[in-house]
C-alpha positions as CSV (number, residue, x, y, z in Angstrom):
1,M,-6.2,13.3,-91.2
2,Q,-7.6,12.3,-87.8
3,W,-6.9,14.1,-84.5
4,I,-5.5,10.9,-83.1
5,D,-2.7,11.1,-85.7
6,H,-1.7,14.5,-84.4
7,V,-1.7,13.2,-80.8
8,S,0.6,10.4,-82.0
9,Y,3.0,13.0,-83.7
10,L,3.0,15.1,-80.5
11,L,4.0,12.0,-78.4
12,G,6.4,11.0,-81.1
13,G,8.1,14.3,-80.9
14,A,8.4,13.9,-77.1
15,F,9.9,10.4,-77.4
16,L,12.4,11.5,-80.1
17,T,13.5,14.4,-78.0
18,N,13.8,12.3,-74.9
19,A,16.0,9.9,-76.8
20,V,18.7,12.4,-77.4
21,P,20.1,13.1,-73.9
22,H,19.9,9.5,-72.8
23,F,21.6,8.1,-75.9
24,V,24.2,10.8,-76.2
25,S,25.1,10.6,-72.4
26,G,25.3,6.8,-72.7
27,V,27.5,6.9,-75.8
28,M,29.8,9.4,-74.1
29,G,30.1,6.9,-71.2
30,K,28.4,9.3,-68.7
31,P,25.7,8.4,-66.2
32,F,22.4,10.3,-66.5
33,Q,19.1,10.4,-64.7
34,S,16.6,7.8,-65.9
35,P,13.3,6.2,-64.8
36,F,15.3,3.1,-63.7
37,A,17.5,4.9,-61.2
38,K,16.8,5.0,-57.5
39,P,15.1,7.3,-56.7
40,H,13.2,7.2,-60.0
41,G,14.1,10.1,-62.3
42,Q,16.5,11.6,-59.7
43,G,19.4,9.1,-59.4
44,Q,21.7,8.3,-62.2
45,S,21.7,5.2,-64.3
46,S,24.8,3.7,-66.0
47,S,25.8,4.7,-69.5
48,T,24.7,1.2,-70.8
49,V,21.2,1.7,-69.4
50,N,21.0,5.1,-70.9
51,V,22.0,3.9,-74.4
52,L,19.3,1.2,-74.2
53,W,16.7,3.7,-72.8
54,G,17.6,6.3,-75.5
55,F,17.3,3.7,-78.3
56,L,14.0,2.5,-77.0
57,N,12.7,6.1,-77.0
58,L,14.0,6.4,-80.6
59,V,12.1,3.3,-81.7
60,V,8.9,4.4,-80.0
61,G,9.2,7.9,-81.5
62,Y,9.7,6.4,-84.9
63,L,6.7,4.1,-84.6
64,L,4.5,7.0,-83.4
65,V,5.5,9.3,-86.2
66,I,6.1,7.1,-89.2
67,R,3.9,4.1,-88.6
68,V,0.7,6.0,-87.4
69,G,-1.2,7.9,-90.0
70,S,0.8,9.4,-92.9
71,F,3.2,12.0,-91.5
72,D,4.0,14.7,-94.1
73,L,6.8,17.1,-93.6
74,H,4.9,19.5,-95.9
75,S,1.9,19.5,-93.6
76,T,2.1,22.4,-91.2
77,A,-0.2,20.7,-88.8
78,D,1.9,17.5,-88.7
79,V,5.1,19.4,-88.2
80,V,3.6,21.7,-85.5
81,A,2.3,18.6,-83.6
82,L,5.7,17.0,-83.7
83,G,7.5,20.2,-82.8
84,L,5.1,21.0,-80.0
85,G,5.8,17.5,-78.5
86,A,9.5,18.1,-78.7
87,L,9.2,21.6,-77.2
88,L,7.0,20.5,-74.3
89,I,9.1,17.6,-73.2
90,G,12.2,19.8,-73.6
91,L,10.9,22.4,-71.3
92,V,9.6,19.9,-68.7
93,T,12.9,18.0,-68.6
94,A,15.0,21.2,-68.6
95,R,13.2,22.3,-65.4
96,M,13.1,18.8,-63.9
97,F,16.8,17.9,-64.5
98,G,18.1,21.4,-64.2
99,R,17.8,21.2,-60.4
100,F,20.2,18.3,-60.4
101,N,22.6,19.7,-63.0
102,G,22.8,23.4,-62.2
103,G,20.6,24.5,-65.1
104,N,17.9,26.3,-63.1
105,F,19.5,29.6,-62.3
106,P,17.7,31.7,-59.6
107,V,15.4,34.4,-61.2
108,D,16.3,37.9,-60.1
109,G,13.3,40.0,-59.3
């Protein structure tokens, strides 16, 4: 196992996670932020654009996880790399999009 395989799994986890909100919003017929909106990442794109963007993320995630190296669900290192990629992109996008969708509550303190 090479370190580059784990980087691929980390990125694959990020792409697979990013596919979910775009694809689901699109299938539900709802607009959602995307890199193609104006302003980029802030404006909303149509449901069709989000289905396509989500599907592309799914394909890229698949290629990075399944077609690079030999991903093994029984390998803790492989699963941790994939999970870490999913967690990191999840946290980044939660903070980034939370400001538009009311998800960033003020912190008392």
